[in-house]
ChimeraX commands (.cxc) that place a marker at each C-alpha (Angstrom):
marker #1 position 2.20,-49.05,8.81 radius 0.5
marker #1 position 3.35,-47.12,10.87 radius 0.5
marker #1 position 5.39,-45.30,8.13 radius 0.5
marker #1 position 3.10,-44.87,5.87 radius 0.5
marker #1 position 0.89,-42.82,8.36 radius 0.5
marker #1 position 4.04,-40.90,9.26 radius 0.5
marker #1 position 4.44,-40.10,5.37 radius 0.5
marker #1 position 0.74,-39.30,5.23 radius 0.5
marker #1 position 0.78,-36.74,8.34 radius 0.5
marker #1 position 3.86,-35.46,6.83 radius 0.5
marker #1 position 2.00,-34.52,3.43 radius 0.5
marker #1 position -1.00,-33.30,5.06 radius 0.5
marker #1 position 1.32,-30.66,7.55 radius 0.5
marker #1 position 3.02,-29.55,4.44 radius 0.5
marker #1 position 0.07,-29.28,2.45 radius 0.5
marker #1 position -1.54,-26.91,5.18 radius 0.5
marker #1 position 1.49,-24.89,5.68 radius 0.5
marker #1 position 2.38,-24.40,2.28 radius 0.5
marker #1 position -1.13,-24.15,0.63 radius 0.5
marker #1 position -2.68,-21.45,2.23 radius 0.5
marker #1 position -1.91,-17.78,1.26 radius 0.5
marker #1 position -2.27,-15.83,4.01 radius 0.5
marker #1 position -3.88,-12.55,3.09 radius 0.5
marker #1 position -1.90,-9.65,4.19 radius 0.5
marker #1 position -3.64,-6.24,4.73 radius 0.5
marker #1 position -3.52,-3.52,1.69 radius 0.5
marker #1 position -2.81,-0.47,3.17 radius 0.5
marker #1 position -1.84,3.37,2.14 radius 0.5
marker #1 position 0.24,6.04,4.26 radius 0.5
marker #1 position 0.74,9.07,3.49 radius 0.5
marker #1 position 2.67,11.21,4.03 radius 0.5
marker #1 position 2.05,15.47,4.13 radius 0.5
marker #1 position 5.05,17.51,4.02 radius 0.5
marker #1 position 5.45,21.26,3.26 radius 0.5
marker #1 position 7.41,22.99,0.69 radius 0.5
marker #1 position 10.33,22.53,2.65 radius 0.5
marker #1 position 9.76,18.68,2.75 radius 0.5
marker #1 position 9.51,18.54,6.45 radius 0.5
marker #1 position 6.71,16.67,7.60 radius 0.5
marker #1 position 3.46,18.85,8.96 radius 0.5
marker #1 position 1.32,17.46,12.22 radius 0.5
marker #1 position -2.43,18.17,12.14 radius 0.5
marker #1 position -2.83,18.71,8.87 radius 0.5
marker #1 position -6.89,17.05,7.32 radius 0.5
marker #1 position -6.26,14.53,4.29 radius 0.5
marker #1 position -9.35,13.15,2.67 radius 0.5
marker #1 position -9.16,10.10,0.31 radius 0.5
marker #1 position -11.20,9.70,-2.10 radius 0.5
marker #1 position -11.65,6.36,-5.31 radius 0.5
marker #1 position -13.54,8.37,-7.81 radius 0.5
marker #1 position -13.83,5.58,-10.81 radius 0.5
marker #1 position -14.46,7.25,-14.44 radius 0.5
marker #1 position -17.36,5.09,-15.32 radius 0.5
marker #1 position -20.52,6.52,-13.91 radius 0.5
marker #1 position -22.32,3.47,-12.85 radius 0.5
marker #1 position -19.06,1.40,-11.15 radius 0.5
marker #1 position -19.42,5.21,-8.69 radius 0.5
marker #1 position -21.99,2.67,-6.27 radius 0.5
marker #1 position -18.99,0.03,-6.18 radius 0.5
marker #1 position -16.96,3.09,-4.53 radius 0.5
marker #1 position -19.63,4.78,-2.12 radius 0.5
marker #1 position -17.30,3.61,0.89 radius 0.5
marker #1 position -14.02,5.05,-0.27 radius 0.5
marker #1 position -15.47,8.63,-0.88 radius 0.5
marker #1 position -14.33,11.12,1.84 radius 0.5
marker #1 position -12.56,9.43,4.05 radius 0.5
marker #1 position -11.31,12.02,6.69 radius 0.5
marker #1 position -7.86,11.13,8.28 radius 0.5
marker #1 position -5.94,13.85,10.29 radius 0.5
marker #1 position -2.07,13.46,10.15 radius 0.5
marker #1 position -0.09,12.49,13.14 radius 0.5
marker #1 position 3.09,14.09,14.62 radius 0.5
marker #1 position 5.22,12.03,12.03 radius 0.5
marker #1 position 3.17,14.06,8.96 radius 0.5
marker #1 position 1.56,10.49,8.31 radius 0.5
marker #1 position -2.12,9.27,7.82 radius 0.5
marker #1 position -2.31,5.34,7.28 radius 0.5
marker #1 position -5.41,4.09,6.34 radius 0.5
marker #1 position -6.87,0.27,5.30 radius 0.5
marker #1 position -8.18,-1.08,2.44 radius 0.5
marker #1 position -8.10,-4.89,2.52 radius 0.5
marker #1 position -12.10,-4.43,2.82 radius 0.5
marker #1 position -11.77,-3.63,-1.00 radius 0.5
marker #1 position -9.28,-5.91,-2.52 radius 0.5
marker #1 position -10.63,-9.59,-2.87 radius 0.5
marker #1 position -8.27,-12.92,-2.35 radius 0.5
marker #1 position -6.17,-12.90,-5.11 radius 0.5
marker #1 position -6.99,-9.85,-6.87 radius 0.5
marker #1 position -4.39,-8.45,-9.26 radius 0.5
marker #1 position -5.85,-4.70,-10.12 radius 0.5
marker #1 position -5.09,-2.08,-8.66 radius 0.5
marker #1 position -7.27,0.94,-7.36 radius 0.5
marker #1 position -6.15,5.00,-8.02 radius 0.5
marker #1 position -7.22,6.65,-4.40 radius 0.5
marker #1 position -7.27,10.38,-4.70 radius 0.5
marker #1 position -5.62,12.08,-1.86 radius 0.5
marker #1 position -6.36,15.80,-1.08 radius 0.5
marker #1 position -4.78,18.15,1.72 radius 0.5
marker #1 position -5.57,21.20,3.24 radius 0.5
marker #1 position -4.89,23.62,6.17 radius 0.5
marker #1 position -5.64,27.60,7.06 radius 0.5
marker #1 position -2.72,29.03,8.73 radius 0.5
marker #1 position -3.22,32.70,9.47 radius 0.5
marker #1 position -4.61,34.22,6.18 radius 0.5
marker #1 position -3.18,31.97,3.64 radius 0.5
marker #1 position -4.64,28.55,2.77 radius 0.5
marker #1 position -2.33,25.79,1.74 radius 0.5
marker #1 position -3.20,22.86,-0.31 radius 0.5
marker #1 position -2.01,19.96,-2.16 radius 0.5
marker #1 position -2.97,17.07,-4.32 radius 0.5
marker #1 position -1.52,13.74,-4.91 radius 0.5
marker #1 position -2.49,10.07,-5.84 radius 0.5
marker #1 position -2.04,6.60,-4.34 radius 0.5
marker #1 position -1.90,3.67,-6.93 radius 0.5
marker #1 position -3.18,0.86,-4.20 radius 0.5
marker #1 position -1.40,-2.49,-5.06 radius 0.5
marker #1 position -3.30,-5.55,-3.03 radius 0.5
marker #1 position -1.48,-6.55,0.17 radius 0.5
marker #1 position 1.02,-3.94,0.35 radius 0.5
marker #1 position 1.65,-1.13,1.74 radius 0.5
marker #1 position 1.45,1.67,-0.66 radius 0.5
marker #1 position 3.01,5.22,0.05 radius 0.5
marker #1 position 2.55,8.33,-1.28 radius 0.5
marker #1 position 3.57,11.98,-0.20 radius 0.5
marker #1 position 1.92,14.78,-0.94 radius 0.5
marker #1 position 3.02,18.12,-0.18 radius 0.5
marker #1 position 0.95,21.35,0.56 radius 0.5
marker #1 position 1.67,24.60,-0.61 radius 0.5
marker #1 position 0.30,28.26,-0.01 radius 0.5
marker #1 position -2.58,28.97,-2.70 radius 0.5
marker #1 position -2.06,31.74,-5.08 radius 0.5
marker #1 position -5.35,34.01,-4.79 radius 0.5
marker #1 position -6.98,34.35,-8.27 radius 0.5
marker #1 position -8.92,37.60,-7.62 radius 0.5
marker link #1:1,2 radius 0.2
marker link #1:2,3 radius 0.2
marker link #1:3,4 radius 0.2
marker link #1:4,5 radius 0.2
marker link #1:5,6 radius 0.2
marker link #1:6,7 radius 0.2
marker link #1:7,8 radius 0.2
marker link #1:8,9 radius 0.2
marker link #1:9,10 radius 0.2
marker link #1:10,11 radius 0.2
marker link #1:11,12 radius 0.2
marker link #1:12,13 radius 0.2
marker link #1:13,14 radius 0.2
marker link #1:14,15 radius 0.2
marker link #1:15,16 radius 0.2
marker link #1:16,17 radius 0.2
marker link #1:17,18 radius 0.2
marker link #1:18,19 radius 0.2
marker link #1:19,20 radius 0.2
marker link #1:20,21 radius 0.2
marker link #1:21,22 radius 0.2
marker link #1:22,23 radius 0.2
marker link #1:23,24 radius 0.2
marker link #1:24,25 radius 0.2
marker link #1:25,26 radius 0.2
marker link #1:26,27 radius 0.2
marker link #1:27,28 radius 0.2
marker link #1:28,29 radius 0.2
marker link #1:29,30 radius 0.2
marker link #1:30,31 radius 0.2
marker link #1:31,32 radius 0.2
marker link #1:32,33 radius 0.2
marker link #1:33,34 radius 0.2
marker link #1:34,35 radius 0.2
marker link #1:35,36 radius 0.2
marker link #1:36,37 radius 0.2
marker link #1:37,38 radius 0.2
marker link #1:38,39 radius 0.2
marker link #1:39,40 radius 0.2
marker link #1:40,41 radius 0.2
marker link #1:41,42 radius 0.2
marker link #1:42,43 radius 0.2
marker link #1:43,44 radius 0.2
marker link #1:44,45 radius 0.2
marker link #1:45,46 radius 0.2
marker link #1:46,47 radius 0.2
marker link #1:47,48 radius 0.2
marker link #1:48,49 radius 0.2
marker link #1:49,50 radius 0.2
marker link #1:50,51 radius 0.2
marker link #1:51,52 radius 0.2
marker link #1:52,53 radius 0.2
marker link #1:53,54 radius 0.2
marker link #1:54,55 radius 0.2
marker link #1:55,56 radius 0.2
marker link #1:56,57 radius 0.2
marker link #1:57,58 radius 0.2
marker link #1:58,59 radius 0.2
marker link #1:59,60 radius 0.2
marker link #1:60,61 radius 0.2
marker link #1:61,62 radius 0.2
marker link #1:62,63 radius 0.2
marker link #1:63,64 radius 0.2
marker link #1:64,65 radius 0.2
marker link #1:65,66 radius 0.2
marker link #1:66,67 radius 0.2
marker link #1:67,68 radius 0.2
marker link #1:68,69 radius 0.2
marker link #1:69,70 radius 0.2
marker link #1:70,71 radius 0.2
marker link #1:71,72 radius 0.2
marker link #1:72,73 radius 0.2
marker link #1:73,74 radius 0.2
marker link #1:74,75 radius 0.2
marker link #1:75,76 radius 0.2
marker link #1:76,77 radius 0.2
marker link #1:77,78 radius 0.2
marker link #1:78,79 radius 0.2
marker link #1:79,80 radius 0.2
marker link #1:80,81 radius 0.2
marker link #1:81,82 radius 0.2
marker link #1:82,83 radius 0.2
marker link #1:83,84 radius 0.2
marker link #1:84,85 radius 0.2
marker link #1:85,86 radius 0.2
marker link #1:86,87 radius 0.2
marker link #1:87,88 radius 0.2
marker link #1:88,89 radius 0.2
marker link #1:89,90 radius 0.2
marker link #1:90,91 radius 0.2
marker link #1:91,92 radius 0.2
marker link #1:92,93 radius 0.2
marker link #1:93,94 radius 0.2
marker link #1:94,95 radius 0.2
marker link #1:95,96 radius 0.2
marker link #1:96,97 radius 0.2
marker link #1:97,98 radius 0.2
marker link #1:98,99 radius 0.2
marker link #1:99,100 radius 0.2
marker link #1:100,101 radius 0.2
marker link #1:101,102 radius 0.2
marker link #1:102,103 radius 0.2
marker link #1:103,104 radius 0.2
marker link #1:104,105 radius 0.2
marker link #1:105,106 radius 0.2
marker link #1:106,107 radius 0.2
marker link #1:107,108 radius 0.2
marker link #1:108,109 radius 0.2
marker link #1:109,110 radius 0.2
marker link #1:110,111 radius 0.2
marker link #1:111,112 radius 0.2
marker link #1:112,113 radius 0.2
marker link #1:113,114 radius 0.2
marker link #1:114,115 radius 0.2
marker link #1:115,116 radius 0.2
marker link #1:116,117 radius 0.2
marker link #1:117,118 radius 0.2
marker link #1:118,119 radius 0.2
marker link #1:119,120 radius 0.2
marker link #1:120,121 radius 0.2
marker link #1:121,122 radius 0.2
marker link #1:122,123 radius 0.2
marker link #1:123,124 radius 0.2
marker link #1:124,125 radius 0.2
marker link #1:125,126 radius 0.2
marker link #1:126,127 radius 0.2
marker link #1:127,128 radius 0.2
marker link #1:128,129 radius 0.2
marker link #1:129,130 radius 0.2
marker link #1:130,131 radius 0.2
marker link #1:131,132 radius 0.2
marker link #1:132,133 radius 0.2
marker link #1:133,134 radius 0.2
view
């Protein structure tokens, strides 16, 4: 009887240990850098998810105009875990826009990050001097 109980307990522990998938966070880390490839601090960064199909825009409303400021290491991180469901295989594309006015110069850059669920997704956006089109 004891052997049977121990065997049953072993399989229950084994099932619980390996049968439960712990969800990992889905994050995006964006590094803002200048033309010299050095990281830039205190740069406003805007993240947007814009689907091509207008009928789906309502679902993306919480993902528009996410405003962040790069840290001393030039990085911003945002947690997108709330938009993914457990087991979801698809990705989302997030547009990145960074800009800063320094003196009379406007520096700006655009990029994107392809979010894969349950990973830290990384991207780099390089901001350069905007050429005036006068």
